[in-house]
C-alpha positions in Angstrom: 0.2 5.3 51.6 -1.8 2.1 51.4 -1.3 -0.3 54.3 -1.9 -4.0 54.2 -1.3 -7.1 56.1 0.4 -10.2 54.6 0.3 -13.4 56.7 2.3 -16.6 56.3 1.8 -19.7 58.4 2.3 -23.5 58.1 0.7 -26.7 59.1 1.2 -30.4 58.5 -1.4 -32.9 57.3 -0.4 -36.5 57.1 2.8 -36.7 55.0 2.4 -33.2 53.6 3.3 -29.8 54.8 1.1 -26.8 53.9 2.2 -23.2 53.5 -0.4 -20.5 53.6 0.1 -17.0 52.4 -2.8 -14.5 52.7 -3.4 -10.8 52.4 -6.2 -8.4 53.4 -6.3 -6.6 50.1 -8.9 -6.3 47.4 -9.1 -10.0 46.4 -9.1 -11.3 42.9 -11.8 -10.0 40.5 -13.2 -13.2 39.0 -15.4 -11.2 36.6 -12.2 -9.8 35.0 -10.8 -13.3 34.7 -14.0 -14.5 33.1 -14.0 -11.6 30.7 -10.4 -12.4 29.7 -11.1 -16.1 29.3 -14.2 -15.5 27.2 -12.1 -13.1 25.0 -9.8 -16.0 24.4 -12.7 -18.2 23.3 -13.2 -20.2 26.5 -16.7 -21.2 27.4 -16.9 -20.2 31.1 -20.5 -21.1 31.7 -19.7 -24.4 33.3 -16.5 -23.3 35.2 -16.6 -23.3 39.0 -15.2 -20.4 40.9 -12.2 -22.5 41.8 -11.6 -23.3 38.1 -11.9 -19.6 37.2 -9.4 -18.7 40.0 -7.0 -21.5 39.0 -6.8 -20.0 35.5 -4.4 -17.4 36.9 -1.8 -20.2 36.8 -2.2 -20.8 33.0 1.0 -20.0 31.1 0.7 -16.6 29.5 -2.5 -15.6 31.3 -2.8 -12.0 32.5 -5.7 -9.6 33.0 -3.4 -6.6 32.8 -4.1 -4.3 29.9 -0.5 -3.3 29.5 2.9 -4.6 30.5 4.8 -2.8 33.3 7.8 -3.6 35.6 5.6 -5.8 37.8 2.8 -7.4 35.8 1.3 -8.1 32.4 3.6 -10.7 30.9 1.6 -13.7 32.0 4.7 -15.4 33.5 4.6 -15.0 37.3 1.8 -17.3 38.5 2.5 -19.9 35.8 6.1 -20.0 36.9 5.1 -20.4 40.6 2.7 -23.2 39.7 5.4 -25.0 37.6 8.0 -24.8 40.4 5.5 -26.2 42.9 4.5 -29.0 40.6 8.3 -29.8 40.1 8.4 -30.4 43.8 5.3 -32.8 43.6 3.2 -30.1 45.2 0.0 -28.3 44.6 -1.2 -24.7 44.9 -4.7 -23.5 45.5 -6.1 -20.0 45.5 -9.0 -18.7 47.6 -10.3 -15.2 47.2 -13.1 -13.0 48.5 -13.5 -9.7 46.5 -12.7 -6.7 48.7 -11.4 -8.9 51.5 -8.2 -10.6 50.3 -6.6 -13.7 48.8 -5.2 -16.9 50.4 -2.7 -19.2 48.6 -2.4 -22.8 50.0 0.7 -24.6 48.9 1.0 -28.3 49.8 4.4 -30.1 49.5 5.6 -33.6 50.4 7.3 -33.8 53.8 10.6 -35.1 52.3 11.4 -31.5 51.2 11.4 -30.4 54.8 13.6 -33.1 56.5 16.8 -31.8 57.9 
């Protein structure tokens, strides 16, 4: 059985709160993302690594070859991005291949007042 670690922590910065979610898995294969983007006719030669990684939030984007119960429809990350934007927030993704992924969600403080 594979074993992994998922970490969640928060911080505040000015009038925003940040939520971090990370894992110690395999990271995101940016070469596979680039291959998929180029297959869709996108010129990736000028894209930064951050721009390549951010493409996972594009509506309909998936690197899965086939659809299964968990992936392949290109809905999940786009839906996450849309929900966060609806809250006036942002999401960033950081990845190191073979080391893991970290998502950084930033939301205005007014969503956390009790």
